[in-house]
C-alpha positions as a printed NumPy array, in Angstrom:
array([[-131.085,   22.169, -135.189],
       [-132.434,   25.256, -137.068],
       [-132.885,   29.142, -135.182],
       [-134.   ,   31.742, -136.483],
       [-131.003,   33.762, -138.063],
       [-130.157,   37.251, -136.405],
       [-130.173,   40.113, -138.73 ],
       [-126.496,   40.962, -138.455],
       [-125.898,   42.44 , -142.1  ],
       [-127.834,   43.957, -145.042],
       [-129.046,   42.366, -147.94 ],
       [-126.105,   41.031, -150.365],
       [-128.922,   39.88 , -153.256],
       [-132.122,   41.29 , -154.088],
       [-133.175,   37.594, -154.373],
       [-132.432,   36.525, -150.858],
       [-134.098,   37.737, -147.767],
       [-131.415,   37.253, -144.92 ],
       [-133.82 ,   38.692, -142.195],
       [-136.071,   36.069, -142.811],
       [-133.679,   33.277, -143.345],
       [-133.236,   30.091, -141.008],
       [-129.694,   29.413, -139.423],
       [-128.758,   25.938, -140.027],
       [-126.519,   23.952, -137.624],
       [-127.347,   20.325, -138.331],
       [-124.277,   19.029, -140.27 ],
       [-126.8  ,   16.348, -141.772],
       [-129.388,   18.729, -142.677],
       [-131.261,   17.052, -145.405],
       [-131.768,   19.762, -148.168],
       [-129.875,   22.422, -150.213],
       [-131.415,   25.593, -151.32 ],
       [-130.667,   28.955, -152.624],
       [-130.555,   31.729, -149.959],
       [-129.956,   28.92 , -146.943],
       [-127.907,   30.457, -144.1  ],
       [-125.038,   27.999, -142.289],
       [-123.869,   28.612, -139.   ],
       [-120.261,   28.738, -140.438],
       [-118.123,   27.187, -143.557],
       [-117.711,   23.665, -142.116],
       [-121.181,   23.146, -141.347],
       [-122.189,   24.23 , -145.073],
       [-119.246,   21.595, -146.618],
       [-120.875,   18.847, -143.967],
       [-124.515,   19.198, -145.549],
       [-123.505,   19.617, -149.15 ],
       [-121.42 ,   16.527, -148.942],
       [-124.19 ,   14.574, -147.177],
       [-126.724,   16.125, -149.726],
       [-124.083,   14.907, -152.92 ],
       [-124.201,   11.598, -150.998],
       [-127.906,   11.389, -150.87 ],
       [-128.843,   12.016, -154.004],
       [-125.881,   10.347, -156.073],
       [-123.458,   12.824, -157.79 ],
       [-120.283,   14.162, -157.428],
       [-118.659,   17.233, -157.233],
       [-115.489,   19.556, -156.744],
       [-114.453,   22.619, -154.956],
       [-113.403,   25.525, -157.322],
       [-112.641,   27.941, -154.831],
       [-112.783,   27.52 , -150.839],
       [-111.204,   30.243, -148.489],
       [-112.58 ,   32.109, -145.805],
       [-114.813,   34.47 , -147.55 ],
       [-116.126,   32.422, -150.292],
       [-117.069,   28.654, -150.915],
       [-117.561,   27.367, -154.998],
       [-118.579,   24.093, -156.267],
       [-119.553,   22.389, -159.549],
       [-120.343,   19.184, -160.819],
       [-117.113,   16.622, -161.613],
       [-118.614,   16.238, -165.135],
       [-116.915,   19.627, -166.893],
       [-120.198,   20.412, -168.699],
       [-122.827,   19.803, -166.138],
       [-125.106,   22.489, -165.312],
       [-125.019,   21.668, -161.576],
       [-122.932,   24.389, -159.172],
       [-122.948,   26.599, -155.865],
       [-122.042,   29.54 , -154.278],
       [-121.808,   30.437, -151.099],
       [-120.05 ,   33.256, -149.45 ],
       [-119.681,   34.839, -145.874],
       [-122.424,   37.082, -144.515],
       [-120.495,   40.41 , -143.233],
       [-118.149,   39.91 , -140.242],
       [-119.986,   36.974, -139.15 ],
       [-118.955,   33.469, -139.453],
       [-122.449,   32.438, -141.297],
       [-122.32 ,   31.333, -144.92 ],
       [-125.374,   31.973, -147.19 ],
       [-126.014,   30.246, -150.385],
       [-126.09 ,   32.948, -153.067],
       [-126.193,   30.942, -156.547],
       [-127.519,   27.149, -156.732],
       [-128.303,   25.728, -159.794],
       [-129.69 ,   22.386, -159.02 ],
       [-130.004,   20.896, -162.765],
       [-127.403,   17.963, -163.498],
       [-127.066,   17.557, -167.454],
       [-123.963,   14.832, -166.712],
       [-124.125,   11.36 , -167.727],
       [-125.832,    9.189, -165.259],
       [-122.959,    6.821, -164.836],
       [-120.61 ,    9.924, -164.073],
       [-122.855,   10.389, -160.75 ],
       [-123.048,    6.592, -159.74 ],
       [-118.855,    6.545, -159.968],
       [-116.795,    6.171, -156.816],
       [-118.361,    8.887, -154.316],
       [-115.383,   11.286, -153.621],
       [-117.469,   12.813, -150.997],
       [-117.71 ,    9.826, -149.331],
       [-114.725,   10.347, -147.23 ],
       [-114.078,    8.017, -144.026],
       [-114.372,   11.155, -141.517],
       [-117.637,   11.955, -142.913],
       [-119.06 ,    8.343, -142.916],
       [-117.895,    8.136, -139.349],
       [-119.861,   10.969, -138.635],
       [-122.504,    9.193, -139.941],
       [-122.45 ,    5.585, -138.334],
       [-121.436,    7.152, -134.843],
       [-124.895,    7.083, -133.562],
       [-124.133,    2.886, -133.941],
       [-122.035,    3.215, -131.521],
       [-123.558,    5.002, -128.574],
       [-123.862,    1.861, -126.882],
       [-120.741,    0.423, -125.987],
       [-121.588,   -3.456, -126.352],
       [-122.542,   -2.116, -130.117],
       [-120.232,   -4.281, -132.453],
       [-120.074,   -3.664, -135.931],
       [-117.194,   -4.67 , -138.119],
       [-115.901,   -3.17 , -141.471],
       [-117.87 ,   -5.577, -143.033],
       [-121.155,   -4.656, -141.586],
       [-120.182,   -1.055, -142.347],
       [-119.802,   -1.781, -145.962],
       [-123.023,   -3.231, -146.371],
       [-124.823,   -0.75 , -144.883],
       [-123.619,    2.22 , -146.725],
       [-124.144,    0.061, -149.779],
       [-127.725,   -0.554, -148.778],
       [-128.491,    3.1  , -147.56 ],
       [-126.843,    5.077, -149.841],
       [-125.546,    3.037, -152.833],
       [-121.921,    3.478, -151.481],
       [-119.116,    1.214, -152.803],
       [-116.102,    1.5  , -150.634],
       [-113.022,   -0.859, -149.64 ],
       [-112.539,   -2.832, -146.24 ],
       [-109.952,   -0.37 , -145.402],
       [-111.942,    2.628, -145.587],
       [-114.533,    1.157, -144.162],
       [-112.413,    0.461, -141.201],
       [-111.134,    4.032, -140.866],
       [-114.705,    5.386, -140.905],
       [-115.445,    2.856, -137.856],
       [-112.151,    4.536, -136.22 ],
       [-113.178,    7.981, -136.55 ],
       [-116.225,    7.216, -135.014],
       [-115.263,    5.26 , -132.039],
       [-112.641,    7.692, -131.212],
       [-114.76 ,   10.89 , -131.133],
       [-117.504,    9.41 , -129.148],
       [-114.667,    7.377, -126.707],
       [-111.58 ,    9.04 , -127.343],
       [-108.214,    7.66 , -128.995],
       [-107.255,    4.21 , -127.366],
       [-103.528,    4.87 , -127.481],
       [-103.824,    8.701, -125.616],
       [-105.956,    6.977, -123.099],
       [-102.936,    5.015, -121.936],
       [-101.194,    8.003, -121.107],
       [-103.867,    9.743, -118.786],
       [-102.831,    6.294, -116.372],
       [-100.327,    7.763, -113.871],
       [-102.228,   10.705, -113.338],
       [-105.423,    8.534, -112.682],
       [-103.316,    6.416, -110.163],
       [-102.082,    9.434, -108.51 ],
       [-105.473,   11.038, -107.762],
       [-106.639,    7.491, -106.674],
       [-104.042,    7.713, -103.583],
       [-104.884,   11.378, -103.191],
       [-108.441,   11.071, -102.81 ],
       [-108.201,    7.51 , -101.407],
       [-105.909,    7.601,  -98.851],
       [-104.257,    4.062,  -97.803],
       [-104.834,    2.591, -101.28 ],
       [-101.906,    0.906, -102.627],
       [-101.381,    1.452, -106.576],
       [ -98.355,    0.263, -109.014],
       [ -97.636,    0.816, -112.466],
       [ -94.549,   -0.975, -114.85 ],
       [ -93.815,   -0.106, -117.832],
       [ -91.223,   -1.517, -120.767],
       [ -88.113,    0.414, -121.747],
       [ -89.88 ,    1.802, -124.507],
       [ -92.246,    3.345, -121.835],
       [ -95.012,    0.992, -122.883],
       [ -97.469,   -0.127, -120.514],
       [ -96.927,   -3.929, -118.992],
       [ -99.368,   -3.791, -116.107],
       [-101.287,   -1.987, -113.188],
       [-102.163,   -3.016, -109.895],
       [-105.034,   -1.047, -108.068],
       [-106.186,   -1.582, -104.235],
       [-108.501,    1.082, -102.85 ],
       [-107.908,    1.586,  -99.029],
       [-111.598,    0.29 ,  -98.539],
       [-111.05 ,   -3.203, -100.059],
       [-107.532,   -3.483,  -98.156],
       [-109.087,   -2.943,  -95.065],
       [-112.237,   -5.251,  -95.878],
       [-110.018,   -7.923,  -96.361],
       [-109.448,   -8.943,  -92.706],
       [-112.625,   -9.623,  -92.67 ],
       [-112.725,  -12.219,  -95.406],
       [-112.742,  -15.943,  -95.289],
       [-109.138,  -17.069,  -95.936],
       [-109.841,  -17.988,  -99.769],
       [-107.75 ,  -16.618, -102.227],
       [-108.958,  -16.579, -105.82 ],
       [-106.915,  -15.277, -108.602],
       [-108.974,  -13.76 , -111.593],
       [-107.959,  -11.569, -114.541],
       [-109.402,   -9.528, -116.97 ],
       [-108.754,   -7.59 , -120.429],
       [-108.38 ,   -4.654, -122.646],
       [-109.839,   -5.102, -125.651],
       [-109.368,   -2.06 , -128.115],
       [-106.751,   -1.662, -131.613],
       [-104.52 ,   -3.773, -129.589],
       [-106.294,   -6.48 , -129.384],
       [-106.749,   -8.537, -126.171],
       [-103.869,   -8.649, -123.716]])
């Protein structure tokens, strides 16, 4: 999470001791301070977004490039601002200036959270879906984020946040269908004597897939003469089949 930053460059600010700075790698690091060093620009952006959500304010990015990242409060005359820049030839970003004093109206800070994107919220709620049996609707996510962070969001944003979280953990459901032919090929290759069959529609969408392993086929001869027909379903973004 936090590692000792190696001495890779000279001090660029007399008030910032790069040698003794801590390298922040946790994208949900709770605090933002002058002199902090971040593994890369993406980590800095994520930490700043979480920090804004947690502290109920909004900011806008004034400059963002490979060398610099500047942000200010959305309220033009507010004193809150942050400037970070790259640490020499490394990917590390250092916060060079940070004014953490808000002088904007309280209602401005509590308006719709622009930093609370569906992707960011997806990262926040991802641990909830580590267990494949966990069920959480978009309405559940709306209520939880309102209670934890005071974030108001519509149904579609909550639904997209869930999709980001689930897809990041388990992969995209539609993409997984393209892996079926290679999976069946490996079944035949590693289990000689097995039988597989795949049927698709004219548009190449899946109709059905059948698989019988060689061991099951051979064991069938020792079974009692009773036929049982059963089925299962695929449940994802495409509902139950």
